[in-house]
C-alpha positions, 0 to 999 in steps of 0.5 A: 320793867322798861320797854325800849323800842326804836322803830323806823319804817322800811324804805327799801333794802338800801336803807337797811344799814342806816336803819339798823345803825340808828336803832343800835345807837339809840338802844345803846344810848337808852341802855346807858341811861337806864342801866338795867341789870337784866335785859331781854331782846327778841329775835329775829333780827339777831341784830337786836341782840348786838347792842344788848350784848355790847352793853352787858359785856361792858357792865356785867349785866345779863340778857335773855333772848326771846327767839322765834322760829324765824331767827333760825329757819327760813329767809332771810335770817337763816343766812345769819345763823352763826350770828344767832348762835354767837349771841345764844352762847352769850345769853343767860337764857334763850326762850324758844317754842319747841324742842327742835329749836331748844336742841339747836340752841344747846348744840350752839353752846347756849341755854334754852328754855321752852315757852310754847306760848304765852297767854294773851287776852282771854276775853273780847266782845263777841259779835257772831254773824249768821252762818259760819265764819272762818277768820284767816289771820295773815301777815302775808309772810312768805310762809303763809299759803294765802292761795290755799285759803282762797282756793279752799274758800272757792270750794266752800261757797257757804262759808264766809272767810275773813282775811286780816292783814295788809296784802302784799307780795304773792298773797296779794295777787291770790287775794285779788282773785278771791271769790265773793265769800272772801273778804279782805279786812286789811290791817285791823287795830288790836281791840277789833282783831281780838273781837274778830278772833272771839267772834269767829267760828274757827280761826285759820292759821297756816304755815309752810314752815315746820317748827313754827308756833302759830301765835294766831292759833294760841290767841284763838284758843285763849279766847275759846275759838277753835282753830285749823292749823297746818299739819306739822308735828309741833302744831298737832301736839299743841292744838290737836284737842282745840281744832283740826289740822290739815295739809297746806292744800286747797281740798284738805283745807276745804274738808277741814272747813266743812268739818269745822262747820259740822262739828262747831259745838264739839270743837268749841268745847275742845278749845275750852278744855285746851285753854284750861290746859294751856293756862295751867302749863303757863302757870308752871312755866311762868313760875320757873321763868320768874325764878330764873330771872330773879336769880339773874337779878340777884347774881349778875 
């Protein structure tokens, strides 16, 4: 397997056309050099599929799209839904995290496969602090209610709340007014991040956008840490046994934090059971996915 990735730092909206043009040209160059028979690309942005589709149309190769929720719902890419549908129709397979997105792909004429989550590391160094520590994993995206976490922490002065991610946008303003029990860690490199997740008493992963799988939440479960997730049907179904759900409101989250502190032992046991169930499910999904990819490889 060969990874092709071209990243160029964003320098404002005016630079985006040039950025994408350069990345598309470089990707086409690499594909022409490597000549793969089966390719996979991640969306959003749906523009990542453009050079892949052009290459496959020219060579007869096949491609798969790993489509996240943001490829279909929420700004800015929902405005390009017709483009996403175009590529899904032409892909051999589109991987999605839930039934709602699978129906969207199939309605557009594509072929969908459910891959709710993928196992990440299952062990990391653990360094627990005295007291109770909650880790809020944030990217400061538009769907993350940072203000809710800050206000909930203000109502739980005995609980330490760590926040990862480089503050930006409205969330940065909320974090600037945080109480003393909230600590902003900024961007942390991968090994430290995994240790923070494994060491926390609970991981907070919130979104205001329905049908959004929370990577931070399933990373926590695979490391044996309970979670608090937003009360959406998809998240209830996927994390109910391994944690708590709550409305995206300060008092609701504060109640969940107190409950997590009181029930930390039973929640950790539930996270362990859920991890085993997720690993068993992934084994089935992986076998099916490998079979499909091998079929594409042998019959392009």
